[in-house]
PAKELUM-616310 format. One record per atom (N, C-alpha, C, O, CB): x, y, z; atom name; residue number from 1; chain; residue in one letter. Coordinates in nm, 4 decimals. Glycine has a CB too. Example, Ala and Ser with C-alpha at 12.3 -4.5 7.8 and 13.67 -1.06 7.14 Angstrom:
+----------+----------+----------+------+-----+-------+------+
!       xx !       yy !       zz ! atom !  nr ! kette ! rest !
+----------+----------+----------+------+-----+-------+------+
!   1.3190 !  -0.5690 !   0.7800 !    N !   1 !     A !    a !
!   1.2300 !  -0.4500 !   0.7800 !   CA !   1 !     A !    a !
!   1.3200 !  -0.3300 !   0.7800 !    C !   1 !     A !    a !
!   1.4236 !  -0.3319 !   0.8465 !    O !   1 !     A !    a !
!   1.1308 !  -0.4473 !   0.9046 !   CB !   1 !     A !    a !
!   1.2850 !  -0.2250 !   0.7080 !    N !   2 !     A !    s !
!   1.3670 !  -0.1060 !   0.7140 !   CA !   2 !     A !    s !
!   1.2900 !   0.0030 !   0.7870 !    C !   2 !     A !    s !
!   1.3409 !   0.1138 !   0.8039 !    O !   2 !     A !    s !
!   1.4084 !  -0.0598 !   0.5725 !   CB !   2 !     A !    s !
+----------+----------+----------+------+-----+-------+------+
END
This chain:
+----------+----------+----------+------+-----+-------+------+
!       xx !       yy !       zz ! atom !  nr ! kette ! rest !
+----------+----------+----------+------+-----+-------+------+
!  -0.9167 !   0.2397 !   0.5884 !    N !   1 !     A !    m !
!  -0.8693 !   0.1054 !   0.5612 !   CA !   1 !     A !    m !
!  -0.9362 !   0.0478 !   0.4361 !    C !   1 !     A !    m !
!  -0.8753 !  -0.0301 !   0.3627 !    O !   1 !     A !    m !
!  -0.8949 !   0.0150 !   0.6818 !   CB !   1 !     A !    m !
!  -1.0612 !   0.0865 !   0.4126 !    N !   2 !     A !    k !
!  -1.1333 !   0.0351 !   0.2960 !   CA !   2 !     A !    k !
!  -1.0634 !   0.0749 !   0.1664 !    C !   2 !     A !    k !
!  -1.0567 !  -0.0044 !   0.0725 !    O !   2 !     A !    k !
!  -1.2779 !   0.0862 !   0.2956 !   CB !   2 !     A !    k !
!  -1.0120 !   0.1963 !   0.1611 !    N !   3 !     A !    h !
!  -0.9490 !   0.2413 !   0.0379 !   CA !   3 !     A !    h !
!  -0.8203 !   0.1640 !   0.0088 !    C !   3 !     A !    h !
!  -0.7866 !   0.1432 !  -0.1078 !    O !   3 !     A !    h !
!  -0.9199 !   0.3903 !   0.0457 !   CB !   3 !     A !    h !
!  -0.7480 !   0.1214 !   0.1119 !    N !   4 !     A !    h !
!  -0.6282 !   0.0419 !   0.0895 !   CA !   4 !     A !    h !
!  -0.6640 !  -0.0924 !   0.0241 !    C !   4 !     A !    h !
!  -0.5947 !  -0.1387 !  -0.0665 !    O !   4 !     A !    h !
!  -0.5536 !   0.0190 !   0.2224 !   CB !   4 !     A !    h !
!  -0.7713 !  -0.1531 !   0.0706 !    N !   5 !     A !    i !
!  -0.8141 !  -0.2821 !   0.0150 !   CA !   5 !     A !    i !
!  -0.8586 !  -0.2645 !  -0.1291 !    C !   5 !     A !    i !
!  -0.8262 !  -0.3471 !  -0.2145 !    O !   5 !     A !    i !
!  -0.9284 !  -0.3433 !   0.0991 !   CB !   5 !     A !    i !
!  -0.9326 !  -0.1581 !  -0.1572 !    N !   6 !     A !    m !
!  -0.9795 !  -0.1345 !  -0.2937 !   CA !   6 !     A !    m !
!  -0.8626 !  -0.1127 !  -0.3889 !    C !   6 !     A !    m !
!  -0.8615 !  -0.1675 !  -0.4991 !    O !   6 !     A !    m !
!  -1.0737 !  -0.0139 !  -0.2977 !   CB !   6 !     A !    m !
!  -0.7654 !  -0.0341 !  -0.3480 !    N !   7 !     A !    i !
!  -0.6493 !  -0.0069 !  -0.4333 !   CA !   7 !     A !    i !
!  -0.5674 !  -0.1345 !  -0.4537 !    C !   7 !     A !    i !
!  -0.5246 !  -0.1633 !  -0.5655 !    O !   7 !     A !    i !
!  -0.5609 !   0.1044 !  -0.3713 !   CB !   7 !     A !    i !
!  -0.5454 !  -0.2107 !  -0.3468 !    N !   8 !     A !    a !
!  -0.4662 !  -0.3330 !  -0.3579 !   CA !   8 !     A !    a !
!  -0.5348 !  -0.4355 !  -0.4479 !    C !   8 !     A !    a !
!  -0.4691 !  -0.4973 !  -0.5317 !    O !   8 !     A !    a !
!  -0.4416 !  -0.3930 !  -0.2193 !   CB !   8 !     A !    a !
!  -0.6654 !  -0.4545 !  -0.4318 !    N !   9 !     A !    l !
!  -0.7375 !  -0.5482 !  -0.5171 !   CA !   9 !     A !    l !
!  -0.7387 !  -0.5009 !  -0.6621 !    C !   9 !     A !    l !
!  -0.7273 !  -0.5818 !  -0.7542 !    O !   9 !     A !    l !
!  -0.8806 !  -0.5666 !  -0.4666 !   CB !   9 !     A !    l !
!  -0.7524 !  -0.3711 !  -0.6822 !    N !  10 !     A !    g !
!  -0.7490 !  -0.3171 !  -0.8178 !   CA !  10 !     A !    g !
!  -0.6156 !  -0.3407 !  -0.8857 !    C !  10 !     A !    g !
!  -0.6110 !  -0.3769 !  -1.0033 !    O !  10 !     A !    g !
!  -0.7792 !  -0.1696 !  -0.8156 !   CB !  10 !     A !    g !
!  -0.5065 !  -0.3205 !  -0.8122 !    N !  11 !     A !    l !
!  -0.3737 !  -0.3442 !  -0.8694 !   CA !  11 !     A !    l !
!  -0.3522 !  -0.4925 !  -0.8993 !    C !  11 !     A !    l !
!  -0.2957 !  -0.5280 !  -1.0027 !    O !  11 !     A !    l !
!  -0.2646 !  -0.2936 !  -0.7738 !   CB !  11 !     A !    l !
!  -0.3974 !  -0.5782 !  -0.8085 !    N !  12 !     A !    l !
!  -0.3824 !  -0.7214 !  -0.8306 !   CA !  12 !     A !    l !
!  -0.4643 !  -0.7677 !  -0.9510 !    C !  12 !     A !    l !
!  -0.4144 !  -0.8410 !  -1.0364 !    O !  12 !     A !    l !
!  -0.4242 !  -0.7989 !  -0.7056 !   CB !  12 !     A !    l !
!  -0.5891 !  -0.7247 !  -0.9572 !    N !  13 !     A !    m !
!  -0.6739 !  -0.7614 !  -1.0706 !   CA !  13 !     A !    m !
!  -0.6175 !  -0.7070 !  -1.2009 !    C !  13 !     A !    m !
!  -0.6176 !  -0.7755 !  -1.3032 !    O !  13 !     A !    m !
!  -0.8164 !  -0.7100 !  -1.0496 !   CB !  13 !     A !    m !
!  -0.5693 !  -0.5833 !  -1.1965 !    N !  14 !     A !    g !
!  -0.5120 !  -0.5231 !  -1.3163 !   CA !  14 !     A !    g !
!  -0.3918 !  -0.6007 !  -1.3670 !    C !  14 !     A !    g !
!  -0.3763 !  -0.6201 !  -1.4876 !    O !  14 !     A !    g !
!  -0.4723 !  -0.3799 !  -1.2888 !   CB !  14 !     A !    g !
!  -0.3066 !  -0.6454 !  -1.2754 !    N !  15 !     A !    a !
!  -0.1889 !  -0.7219 !  -1.3165 !   CA !  15 !     A !    a !
!  -0.2284 !  -0.8564 !  -1.3765 !    C !  15 !     A !    a !
!  -0.1753 !  -0.8964 !  -1.4801 !    O !  15 !     A !    a !
!  -0.0951 !  -0.7433 !  -1.1976 !   CB !  15 !     A !    a !
!  -0.3212 !  -0.9261 !  -1.3119 !    N !  16 !     A !    v !
!  -0.3617 !  -1.0583 !  -1.3603 !   CA !  16 !     A !    v !
!  -0.4324 !  -1.0482 !  -1.4954 !    C !  16 !     A !    v !
!  -0.3996 !  -1.1209 !  -1.5892 !    O !  16 !     A !    v !
!  -0.4535 !  -1.1269 !  -1.2578 !   CB !  16 !     A !    v !
!  -0.5291 !  -0.9577 !  -1.5044 !    N !  17 !     A !    f !
!  -0.6040 !  -0.9460 !  -1.6293 !   CA !  17 !     A !    f !
!  -0.5181 !  -0.8909 !  -1.7424 !    C !  17 !     A !    f !
!  -0.5370 !  -0.9297 !  -1.8577 !    O !  17 !     A !    f !
!  -0.7253 !  -0.8572 !  -1.6092 !   CB !  17 !     A !    f !
!  -0.4247 !  -0.8021 !  -1.7126 !    N !  18 !     A !    s !
!  -0.3353 !  -0.7503 !  -1.8173 !   CA !  18 !     A !    s !
!  -0.2452 !  -0.8600 !  -1.8711 !    C !  18 !     A !    s !
!  -0.2246 !  -0.8699 !  -1.9921 !    O !  18 !     A !    s !
!  -0.2501 !  -0.6347 !  -1.7634 !   CB !  18 !     A !    s !
!  -0.1915 !  -0.9420 !  -1.7823 !    N !  19 !     A !    f !
!  -0.1059 !  -1.0518 !  -1.8253 !   CA !  19 !     A !    f !
!  -0.1839 !  -1.1509 !  -1.9109 !    C !  19 !     A !    f !
!  -0.1356 !  -1.1948 !  -2.0153 !    O !  19 !     A !    f !
!  -0.0452 !  -1.1228 !  -1.7042 !   CB !  19 !     A !    f !
!  -0.3044 !  -1.1861 !  -1.8666 !    N !  20 !     A !    r !
!  -0.3849 !  -1.2814 !  -1.9427 !   CA !  20 !     A !    r !
!  -0.4294 !  -1.2221 !  -2.0764 !    C !  20 !     A !    r !
!  -0.4360 !  -1.2935 !  -2.1765 !    O !  20 !     A !    r !
!  -0.5070 !  -1.3246 !  -1.8611 !   CB !  20 !     A !    r !
!  -0.4602 !  -1.0910 !  -2.0790 !    N !  21 !     A !    l !
!  -0.5004 !  -1.0278 !  -2.2045 !   CA !  21 !     A !    l !
!  -0.3837 !  -1.0219 !  -2.3027 !    C !  21 !     A !    l !
!  -0.4021 !  -1.0427 !  -2.4226 !    O !  21 !     A !    l !
!  -0.5545 !  -0.8867 !  -2.1783 !   CB !  21 !     A !    l !
!  -0.2644 !  -0.9939 !  -2.2522 !    N !  22 !     A !    a !
!  -0.1471 !  -0.9910 !  -2.3396 !   CA !  22 !     A !    a !
!  -0.1239 !  -1.1281 !  -2.4029 !    C !  22 !     A !    a !
!  -0.0905 !  -1.1375 !  -2.5210 !    O !  22 !     A !    a !
!  -0.0221 !  -0.9467 !  -2.2611 !   CB !  22 !     A !    a !
!  -0.1414 !  -1.2331 !  -2.3249 !    N !  23 !     A !    n !
!  -0.1264 !  -1.3689 !  -2.3800 !   CA !  23 !     A !    n !
!  -0.2386 !  -1.4020 !  -2.4775 !    C !  23 !     A !    n !
!  -0.2155 !  -1.4717 !  -2.5763 !    O !  23 !     A !    n !
!  -0.1237 !  -1.4726 !  -2.2669 !   CB !  23 !     A !    n !
!  -0.3586 !  -1.3537 !  -2.4517 !    N !  24 !     A !    a !
!  -0.4716 !  -1.3825 !  -2.5405 !   CA !  24 !     A !    a !
!  -0.4593 !  -1.3067 !  -2.6722 !    C !  24 !     A !    a !
!  -0.5045 !  -1.3558 !  -2.7757 !    O !  24 !     A !    a !
!  -0.6038 !  -1.3467 !  -2.4718 !   CB !  24 !     A !    a !
!  -0.3996 !  -1.1893 !  -2.6703 !    N !  25 !     A !    l !
!  -0.3859 !  -1.1111 !  -2.7930 !   CA !  25 !     A !    l !
!  -0.2782 !  -1.1656 !  -2.8858 !    C !  25 !     A !    l !
!  -0.2762 !  -1.1321 !  -3.0042 !    O !  25 !     A !    l !
!  -0.3551 !  -0.9677 !  -2.7591 !   CB !  25 !     A !    l !
!  -0.1889 !  -1.2487 !  -2.8340 !    N !  26 !     A !    v !
!  -0.0855 !  -1.3091 !  -2.9172 !   CA !  26 !     A !    v !
!  -0.1480 !  -1.4098 !  -3.0136 !    C !  26 !     A !    v !
!  -0.1016 !  -1.4271 !  -3.1263 !    O !  26 !     A !    v !
!   0.0221 !  -1.3773 !  -2.8296 !   CB !  26 !     A !    v !
!  -0.2537 !  -1.4755 !  -2.9672 !    N !  27 !     A !    i !
!  -0.3230 !  -1.5746 !  -3.0502 !   CA !  27 !     A !    i !
!  -0.4074 !  -1.4988 !  -3.1531 !    C !  27 !     A !    i !
!  -0.4758 !  -1.4034 !  -3.1161 !    O !  27 !     A !    i !
!  -0.4129 !  -1.6711 !  -2.9625 !   CB !  27 !     A !    i !
!  -0.4048 !  -1.5373 !  -3.2791 !    N !  28 !     A !    p !
!  -0.4821 !  -1.4663 !  -3.3814 !   CA !  28 !     A !    p !
!  -0.6331 !  -1.4730 !  -3.3552 !    C !  28 !     A !    p !
!  -0.6853 !  -1.5731 !  -3.3061 !    O !  28 !     A !    p !
!  -0.4512 !  -1.5242 !  -3.5192 !   CB !  28 !     A !    p !
!  -0.6998 !  -1.3651 !  -3.3889 !    N !  29 !     A !    g !
!  -0.8445 !  -1.3587 !  -3.3757 !   CA !  29 !     A !    g !
!  -0.8871 !  -1.2962 !  -3.2437 !    C !  29 !     A !    g !
!  -0.8188 !  -1.3076 !  -3.1419 !    O !  29 !     A !    g !
!  -0.9038 !  -1.4968 !  -3.3885 !   CB !  29 !     A !    g !
!  -1.0015 !  -1.2304 !  -3.2485 !    N !  30 !     A !    l !
!  -1.0600 !  -1.1708 !  -3.1287 !   CA !  30 !     A !    l !
!  -1.1901 !  -1.2419 !  -3.0984 !    C !  30 !     A !    l !
!  -1.2639 !  -1.2800 !  -3.1893 !    O !  30 !     A !    l !
!  -1.0830 !  -1.0179 !  -3.1464 !   CB !  30 !     A !    l !
!  -1.2176 !  -1.2593 !  -2.9724 !    N !  31 !     A !    g !
!  -1.3387 !  -1.3292 !  -2.9340 !   CA !  31 !     A !    g !
!  -1.3896 !  -1.2828 !  -2.7990 !    C !  31 !     A !    g !
!  -1.3540 !  -1.1760 !  -2.7491 !    O !  31 !     A !    g !
!  -1.3147 !  -1.4778 !  -2.9317 !   CB !  31 !     A !    g !
!  -1.4732 !  -1.3662 !  -2.7426 !    N !  32 !     A !    f !
!  -1.5362 !  -1.3334 !  -2.6146 !   CA !  32 !     A !    f !
!  -1.4336 !  -1.3281 !  -2.5017 !    C !  32 !     A !    f !
!  -1.4478 !  -1.2472 !  -2.4099 !    O !  32 !     A !    f !
!  -1.6451 !  -1.4357 !  -2.5814 !   CB !  32 !     A !    f !
!  -1.3322 !  -1.4113 !  -2.5065 !    N !  33 !     A !    s !
!  -1.2339 !  -1.4144 !  -2.3978 !   CA !  33 !     A !    s !
!  -1.1569 !  -1.2824 !  -2.3879 !    C !  33 !     A !    s !
!  -1.1277 !  -1.2358 !  -2.2778 !    O !  33 !     A !    s !
!  -1.1360 !  -1.5307 !  -2.4184 !   CB !  33 !     A !    s !
!  -1.1241 !  -1.2224 !  -2.5019 !    N !  34 !     A !    e !
!  -1.0555 !  -1.0933 !  -2.4988 !   CA !  34 !     A !    e !
!  -1.1449 !  -0.9837 !  -2.4425 !    C !  34 !     A !    e !
!  -1.0989 !  -0.8966 !  -2.3686 !    O !  34 !     A !    e !
!  -1.0085 !  -1.0550 !  -2.6386 !   CB !  34 !     A !    e !
!  -1.2725 !  -0.9886 !  -2.4776 !    N !  35 !     A !    l !
!  -1.3680 !  -0.8923 !  -2.4237 !   CA !  35 !     A !    l !
!  -1.3825 !  -0.9090 !  -2.2730 !    C !  35 !     A !    l !
!  -1.3890 !  -0.8103 !  -2.1998 !    O !  35 !     A !    l !
!  -1.5043 !  -0.9079 !  -2.4919 !   CB !  35 !     A !    l !
!  -1.3873 !  -1.0329 !  -2.2269 !    N !  36 !     A !    y !
!  -1.3955 !  -1.0634 !  -2.0845 !   CA !  36 !     A !    y !
!  -1.2736 !  -1.0088 !  -2.0102 !    C !  36 !     A !    y !
!  -1.2871 !  -0.9478 !  -1.9042 !    O !  36 !     A !    y !
!  -1.4077 !  -1.2149 !  -2.0627 !   CB !  36 !     A !    y !
!  -1.1561 !  -1.0307 !  -2.0655 !    N !  37 !     A !    l !
!  -1.0335 !  -0.9849 !  -2.0012 !   CA !  37 !     A !    l !
!  -1.0239 !  -0.8327 !  -2.0014 !    C !  37 !     A !    l !
!  -0.9772 !  -0.7735 !  -1.9041 !    O !  37 !     A !    l !
!  -0.9120 !  -1.0450 !  -2.0707 !   CB !  37 !     A !    l !
!  -1.0672 !  -0.7693 !  -2.1090 !    N !  38 !     A !    f !
!  -1.0687 !  -0.6232 !  -2.1121 !   CA !  38 !     A !    f !
!  -1.1662 !  -0.5677 !  -2.0083 !    C !  38 !     A !    f !
!  -1.1386 !  -0.4658 !  -1.9452 !    O !  38 !     A !    f !
!  -1.1061 !  -0.5728 !  -2.2526 !   CB !  38 !     A !    f !
!  -1.2791 !  -0.6341 !  -1.9909 !    N !  39 !     A !    g !
!  -1.3752 !  -0.5934 !  -1.8873 !   CA !  39 !     A !    g !
!  -1.3152 !  -0.6041 !  -1.7480 !    C !  39 !     A !    g !
!  -1.3441 !  -0.5212 !  -1.6617 !    O !  39 !     A !    g !
!  -1.5017 !  -0.6785 !  -1.8956 !   CB !  39 !     A !    g !
!  -1.2322 !  -0.7053 !  -1.7250 !    N !  40 !     A !    g !
!  -1.1645 !  -0.7176 !  -1.5962 !   CA !  40 !     A !    g !
!  -1.0694 !  -0.6026 !  -1.5709 !    C !  40 !     A !    g !
!  -1.0559 !  -0.5559 !  -1.4578 !    O !  40 !     A !    g !
!  -1.0893 !  -0.8481 !  -1.5889 !   CB !  40 !     A !    g !
!  -1.0035 !  -0.5570 !  -1.6765 !    N !  41 !     A !    i !
!  -0.9135 !  -0.4423 !  -1.6623 !   CA !  41 !     A !    i !
!  -0.9929 !  -0.3151 !  -1.6309 !    C !  41 !     A !    i !
!  -0.9488 !  -0.2321 !  -1.5515 !    O !  41 !     A !    i !
!  -0.8300 !  -0.4228 !  -1.7910 !   CB !  41 !     A !    i !
!  -1.1087 !  -0.3005 !  -1.6927 !    N !  42 !     A !    v !
!  -1.1933 !  -0.1832 !  -1.6653 !   CA !  42 !     A !    v !
!  -1.2408 !  -0.1853 !  -1.5202 !    C !  42 !     A !    v !
!  -1.2414 !  -0.0815 !  -1.4540 !    O !  42 !     A !    v !
!  -1.3151 !  -0.1794 !  -1.7617 !   CB !  42 !     A !    v !
!  -1.2802 !  -0.3013 !  -1.4707 !    N !  43 !     A !    i !
!  -1.3238 !  -0.3122 !  -1.3307 !   CA !  43 !     A !    i !
!  -1.2073 !  -0.2823 !  -1.2367 !    C !  43 !     A !    i !
!  -1.2260 !  -0.2163 !  -1.1344 !    O !  43 !     A !    i !
!  -1.3813 !  -0.4534 !  -1.3017 !   CB !  43 !     A !    i !
!  -1.0881 !  -0.3298 !  -1.2698 !    N !  44 !     A !    a !
!  -0.9701 !  -0.3019 !  -1.1880 !   CA !  44 !     A !    a !
!  -0.9400 !  -0.1524 !  -1.1853 !    C !  44 !     A !    a !
!  -0.9056 !  -0.0975 !  -1.0807 !    O !  44 !     A !    a !
!  -0.8486 !  -0.3794 !  -1.2410 !   CB !  44 !     A !    a !
!  -0.9531 !  -0.0869 !  -1.3002 !    N !  45 !     A !    a !
!  -0.9291 !   0.0579 !  -1.3062 !   CA !  45 !     A !    a !
!  -1.0324 !   0.1328 !  -1.2215 !    C !  45 !     A !    a !
!  -0.9991 !   0.2305 !  -1.1544 !    O !  45 !     A !    a !
!  -0.9337 !   0.1079 !  -1.4530 !   CB !  45 !     A !    a !
!  -1.1568 !   0.0870 !  -1.2248 !    N !  46 !     A !    a !
!  -1.2610 !   0.1506 !  -1.1430 !   CA !  46 !     A !    a !
!  -1.2317 !   0.1325 !  -0.9944 !    C !  46 !     A !    a !
!  -1.2497 !   0.2258 !  -0.9162 !    O !  46 !     A !    a !
!  -1.3997 !   0.0922 !  -1.1769 !   CB !  46 !     A !    a !
!  -1.1867 !   0.0139 !  -0.9546 !    N !  47 !     A !    l !
!  -1.1502 !  -0.0086 !  -0.8139 !   CA !  47 !     A !    l !
!  -1.0382 !   0.0843 !  -0.7699 !    C !  47 !     A !    l !
!  -1.0444 !   0.1424 !  -0.6616 !    O !  47 !     A !    l !
!  -1.1081 !  -0.1542 !  -0.7923 !   CB !  47 !     A !    l !
!  -0.9374 !   0.0983 !  -0.8522 !    N !  48 !     A !    i !
!  -0.8256 !   0.1864 !  -0.8182 !   CA !  48 !     A !    i !
!  -0.8734 !   0.3314 !  -0.8105 !    C !  48 !     A !    i !
!  -0.8382 !   0.4036 !  -0.7173 !    O !  48 !     A !    i !
!  -0.7114 !   0.1726 !  -0.9219 !   CB !  48 !     A !    i !
!  -0.9530 !   0.3736 !  -0.9078 !    N !  49 !     A !    f !
!  -1.0016 !   0.5115 !  -0.9104 !   CA !  49 !     A !    f !
!  -1.0840 !   0.5440 !  -0.7866 !    C !  49 !     A !    f !
!  -1.0602 !   0.6453 !  -0.7207 !    O !  49 !     A !    f !
!  -1.0846 !   0.5360 !  -1.0358 !   CB !  49 !     A !    f !
!  -1.1811 !   0.4585 !  -0.7545 !    N !  50 !     A !    f !
!  -1.2667 !   0.4863 !  -0.6391 !   CA !  50 !     A !    f !
!  -1.1920 !   0.4684 !  -0.5070 !    C !  50 !     A !    f !
!  -1.2254 !   0.5334 !  -0.4079 !    O !  50 !     A !    f !
!  -1.3891 !   0.3957 !  -0.6417 !   CB !  50 !     A !    f !
!  -1.0920 !   0.3815 !  -0.5047 !    N !  51 !     A !    g !
!  -1.0089 !   0.3698 !  -0.3855 !   CA !  51 !     A !    g !
!  -0.9274 !   0.4958 !  -0.3614 !    C !  51 !     A !    g !
!  -0.9153 !   0.5413 !  -0.2476 !    O !  51 !     A !    g !
!  -0.9166 !   0.2502 !  -0.3973 !   CB !  51 !     A !    g !
!  -0.8713 !   0.5525 !  -0.4680 !    N !  52 !     A !    l !
!  -0.7969 !   0.6778 !  -0.4537 !   CA !  52 !     A !    l !
!  -0.8888 !   0.7934 !  -0.4169 !    C !  52 !     A !    l !
!  -0.8512 !   0.8820 !  -0.3402 !    O !  52 !     A !    l !
!  -0.7222 !   0.7101 !  -0.5826 !   CB !  52 !     A !    l !
!  -1.0096 !   0.7916 !  -0.4722 !    N !  53 !     A !    k !
!  -1.1070 !   0.8962 !  -0.4399 !   CA !  53 !     A !    k !
!  -1.1464 !   0.8893 !  -0.2922 !    C !  53 !     A !    k !
!  -1.1578 !   0.9924 !  -0.2258 !    O !  53 !     A !    k !
!  -1.2321 !   0.8829 !  -0.5293 !   CB !  53 !     A !    k !
!  -1.1671 !   0.7681 !  -0.2414 !    N !  54 !     A !    e !
!  -1.2025 !   0.7524 !  -0.1005 !   CA !  54 !     A !    e !
!  -1.0846 !   0.7866 !  -0.0099 !    C !  54 !     A !    e !
!  -1.1037 !   0.8395 !   0.0996 !    O !  54 !     A !    e !
!  -1.2498 !   0.6096 !  -0.0733 !   CB !  54 !     A !    e !
!  -0.9637 !   0.7567 !  -0.0548 !    N !  55 !     A !    r !
!  -0.8447 !   0.7932 !   0.0230 !   CA !  55 !     A !    r !
!  -0.8333 !   0.9437 !   0.0369 !    C !  55 !     A !    r !
!  -0.8022 !   0.9958 !   0.1441 !    O !  55 !     A !    r !
!  -0.7180 !   0.7369 !  -0.0422 !   CB !  55 !     A !    r !
!  -0.8590 !   1.0132 !  -0.0741 !    N !  56 !     A !    r !
!  -0.8537 !   1.1587 !  -0.0720 !   CA !  56 !     A !    r !
!  -0.9605 !   1.2152 !   0.0229 !    C !  56 !     A !    r !
!  -0.9355 !   1.3111 !   0.0959 !    O !  56 !     A !    r !
!  -0.8726 !   1.2150 !  -0.2144 !   CB !  56 !     A !    r !
!  -1.0792 !   1.1546 !   0.0206 !    N !  57 !     A !    a !
!  -1.1873 !   1.2007 !   0.1079 !   CA !  57 !     A !    a !
!  -1.1570 !   1.1701 !   0.2540 !    C !  57 !     A !    a !
!  -1.1959 !   1.2471 !   0.3419 !    O !  57 !     A !    a !
!  -1.3199 !   1.1358 !   0.0673 !   CB !  57 !     A !    a !
!  -1.0892 !   1.0607 !   0.2816 !    N !  58 !     A !    a !
!  -1.0558 !   1.0247 !   0.4192 !   CA !  58 !     A !    a !
!  -0.9477 !   1.1158 !   0.4756 !    C !  58 !     A !    a !
!  -0.9421 !   1.1368 !   0.5967 !    O !  58 !     A !    a !
!  -1.0106 !   0.8793 !   0.4264 !   CB !  58 !     A !    a !
!  -0.8629 !   1.1694 !   0.3912 !    N !  59 !     A !    r !
!  -0.7547 !   1.2555 !   0.4384 !   CA !  59 !     A !    r !
!  -0.7998 !   1.3993 !   0.4618 !    C !  59 !     A !    r !
!  -0.7372 !   1.4701 !   0.5407 !    O !  59 !     A !    r !
!  -0.6410 !   1.2539 !   0.3394 !   CB !  59 !     A !    r !
!  -0.9061 !   1.4445 !   0.3961 !    N !  60 !     A !    e !
!  -0.9516 !   1.5825 !   0.4098 !   CA !  60 !     A !    e !
!  -0.9948 !   1.6180 !   0.5521 !    C !  60 !     A !    e !
!  -0.9510 !   1.7212 !   0.6028 !    O !  60 !     A !    e !
!  -1.0658 !   1.6073 !   0.3153 !   CB !  60 !     A !    e !
!  -1.0775 !   1.5387 !   0.6188 !    N !  61 !     A !    p !
!  -1.1156 !   1.5764 !   0.7556 !   CA !  61 !     A !    p !
!  -0.9986 !   1.5789 !   0.8521 !    C !  61 !     A !    p !
!  -1.0007 !   1.6569 !   0.9474 !    O !  61 !     A !    p !
!  -1.2197 !   1.4817 !   0.8073 !   CB !  61 !     A !    p !
!  -0.8976 !   1.4973 !   0.8314 !    N !  62 !     A !    s !
!  -0.7838 !   1.4963 !   0.9218 !   CA !  62 !     A !    s !
!  -0.7049 !   1.6266 !   0.9122 !    C !  62 !     A !    s !
!  -0.6458 !   1.6702 !   1.0110 !    O !  62 !     A !    s !
!  -0.6931 !   1.3773 !   0.8915 !   CB !  62 !     A !    s !
!  -0.7030 !   1.6894 !   0.7946 !    N !  63 !     A !    k !
!  -0.6346 !   1.8180 !   0.7805 !   CA !  63 !     A !    k !
!  -0.7090 !   1.9261 !   0.8581 !    C !  63 !     A !    k !
!  -0.6457 !   2.0131 !   0.9178 !    O !  63 !     A !    k !
!  -0.6225 !   1.8574 !   0.6318 !   CB !  63 !     A !    k !
!  -0.8402 !   1.9223 !   0.8583 !    N !  64 !     A !    e !
!  -0.9187 !   2.0230 !   0.9288 !   CA !  64 !     A !    e !
!  -0.9063 !   2.0067 !   1.0796 !    C !  64 !     A !    e !
!  -0.9115 !   2.1065 !   1.1514 !    O !  64 !     A !    e !
!  -1.0651 !   2.0151 !   0.8872 !   CB !  64 !     A !    e !
!  -0.8902 !   1.8850 !   1.1305 !    N !  65 !     A !    q !
!  -0.8789 !   1.8616 !   1.2731 !   CA !  65 !     A !    q !
!  -0.7433 !   1.9043 !   1.3277 !    C !  65 !     A !    q !
!  -0.7307 !   1.9303 !   1.4474 !    O !  65 !     A !    q !
!  -0.9029 !   1.7161 !   1.3032 !   CB !  65 !     A !    q !
!  -0.6434 !   1.9118 !   1.2434 !    N !  66 !     A !    d !
!  -0.5096 !   1.9505 !   1.2902 !   CA !  66 !     A !    d !
!  -0.5023 !   2.0967 !   1.3305 !    C !  66 !     A !    d !
!  -0.4158 !   2.1340 !   1.4097 !    O !  66 !     A !    d !
!  -0.4066 !   1.9229 !   1.1827 !   CB !  66 !     A !    d !
!  -0.5902 !   2.1796 !   1.2786 !    N !  67 !     A !    f !
!  -0.5840 !   2.3226 !   1.3075 !   CA !  67 !     A !    f !
!  -0.6502 !   2.3573 !   1.4344 !    C !  67 !     A !    f !
!  -0.6533 !   2.4743 !   1.4724 !    O !  67 !     A !    f !
!  -0.6445 !   2.4007 !   1.1989 !   CB !  67 !     A !    f !
+----------+----------+----------+------+-----+-------+------+
END
């Protein structure tokens, strides 16, 4: 169940931060806000990655128990 929450939060954060970053990049100039938004996307990607990794690990023991 933990991996579902991690993946869902990662997707939600990724969507919000991507939308805000796209709007921030339309305005000329780069600053701290763009760096902040890019960092949010990196954190969202890490949540999705580790959620998928934990999902894969949770499914492995169930395959061994079926035999």
